[in-house]
N, C-alpha and C positions, 0 to 999 in steps of 0.2 A: 817872207813873205809866205802864208797857209793853203792859200787857192783856195777855186770850190769843188765841190765833192762829185765825182762824173761816174756815182755809183749807180746809174737806171740799169735795172734788171733787163735781159732781154726779150723783148716787145713792149718795155713799156716805154717807148716811142712814140709808139702810139695813139696811146693815153692823154700822153704830154702835148703833142701834136692836135688831138682833137679836143681839147680846151682851152689851145694856144689859140687856134685856130675862128674855134667859134667865139671866144670873147675878146679876142683883137677885132675881127670883124664887127662883131658887135659895137665897140667902141668908136671905133672909123664911120660905122654908119649911124650913131645918134649924136657926132661930134656936126658943129655947125662949118659951111663949108664947101664946093662941088669937089676940086678934091680928095677930100677925106671922105665924101660920099662915094666916088670911085674905086676910092682905095677898098668902103669896105666893100662895095656890090662883087669886086677880084674876088679879097676873100671871103667869101658868101659862097661863091661857084668852087674855089676854093675847098670850102670846106667842108659841104653838099658833097661832091665828089669823092672825098675823102671819109665821109660818114658813110656812102653808099658801100665805095669797097672794101670798108671795116667791119660788115657786118656780123656779130660773130666774133670778131677778134679782141673785141674791146672789155678786157677781162679784168685787166688788172688798175692798181694804186682806186678802188670801190668804185670802177665801173661796173664791174658784174653785177652789183644792182639798179644799174641802172637798164639791164636786159636788152639792149642795143643790138640784137641781135636778127638771122633772117628767116623768113618767113615765105610761107608757100602763095602763087602767083593768086590763088581766089584770096583768100585773107588778105593781102596788096589790093585787088577789085572792090573788095567788100569796104574793104579802109575809105581807096579816095570816094568811091560811091552814096559812104554814110556821112564825108563830112561836103560831098555835093549837097544829100538831099538838104540834111542839118541846115547850111549856110540859107538856101531857098525860103526851108520853112522857118527861123529864125528871125528873118531878114521883111518877111510874108506876116511873123507876129508882130516885131516894131514898129513895121508902120501902120500898120493897120492900129497899135496901141497907143502911137505919136511919138515913140521910146528906142527910135533906129538906133540901131550901135556907132561909138563914136572911131569915125575913120578919119583919116589923115589926108590931106593934100601934096605931103611933102613924099617926094619920091621914095627917098630914103628909107624912108620910116614906115613906107607903105614894103620894099623888097622886107624890113628887117620884119615884119607882122606874117608874111606867109612863107619864109625863110628859121632863119636863126631861131623864132619867136617859138612858133611851136615846138622846134625839136629840146631846146632846154627847158621850156615847161611841162613838157613832158619826162624828158629825164628826172625831173624831179619831182615831178607830182604822181607820176604813174612808173617811173622807175624808185627814186631812194624813198617817196611817202609811201610807195605801193609795198618795199620791198619790208619798212618802218612797222606798217600798219597787222603787215602779214606777223610777223616775228611778235604784235604787242598782244592781237587776237587770238593768235593760236589755240588758247586753251577754251575759249569762250562758247566757242559752235562746230556745227561739220561744215564737211569741207565746204559744203553750197552754200551753206550761208554764211559762212567766214568769205567765201570769195564777194559776197555780194554786198556784204561790214566791209568791206574794203574800198570797195568801188565805188560806195557809196560817202563814205566817208573820206576818202581823195577827196570826191567830187567837193563836198560841201567844204574844206577846205581852200580847196582849187577857187570856190565861188569867193569864200570871206577873203580871200588877197584879194579878189580883184576889188572890197571895197574900200581900199586905198586910192582906189580912180574916186576925182568928184561925179556927183551927180547921179551915184550907182540906186536905181527902183526895186522895188521886190521882184518886179518882174524879171525886169534883167536879171538879178540874184537867179530866178527859177530859170530864166533858158540857158547862165553859167553854170547850173549846177546843172541840167538836162545834158548840155553839151558837156561835160566833164565827164560825167556818166557815163555817156558813147565812148567815150575814150577811153573811160576804165575798162568797158565791156571788153572793149578793142585788144586792149593791153593783155585782159585776162586770156579769151581766148588764143590768143595767139603767142602770148607769152615774151612778147616783144614789145618795145615803146616803141618802134619803128614807124611799124601801120599806125598806133594812135597819133604820132606825130604826123603821119602822111595825111588822116581824114582832118587834125588842127591845121595845117595848112591851105588846105584845098576846102574846108569853113570860112576859113578869113579870107582867101580870094575871091570866095564865092559873095561875099560880105561886099568886097572893094568892087568888085565887077558889076553886081546889083545896084550898090549906091552912086556907080558912075566918079566913085575916087571922091568925094566929096565928102567936106565935113560935118558928123549928120551928131544928132544926142546920144548918152549914152555909152557904156563901155563895151570894145571888146572882147572875145571871150579867145 
């Protein structure tokens, strides 16, 4: 019997636990059944505590590109405030145009939308994609132009991915691109995806709060 390799380098257990808690809790939250939802919420709480505790420590197994780092109190405040203002503004625009965001009345999916969802999306779009775009565009422009080129391109990709959801209008795509640009600006200014995830989470929470957690038309971002 050959056995399994246990050659995790020192410190890599953090990165392994990060993904196990994130993806494992996600699977429980999307699975049917009350018991799965409860396990998902417990796992989500454990993941958020673990993720906050390990800000700046997740640098192995490719997570250095995700830039999950600590930042200043001012940045956290700006991120939360930006998410709140964006959520209120986008909900008002959607309601006025008759194209409100699509929300769910399934409480486990609501938890997913303002906890794990923002973290995973920001790690992917404002973490890995940001790093890839910065590397790809590095010879095309000055630092200032390059920063905005990366921010806007990542936001456009973020919006296009939402086309997988049915019934997406041009107005909704514009709103998603705008919020993606906001998260990108926060990521660029802070050097971390964590405050971008906070802004994204607050944004989603405000949409649910404003809608009273009822199913409406159009995609959330």
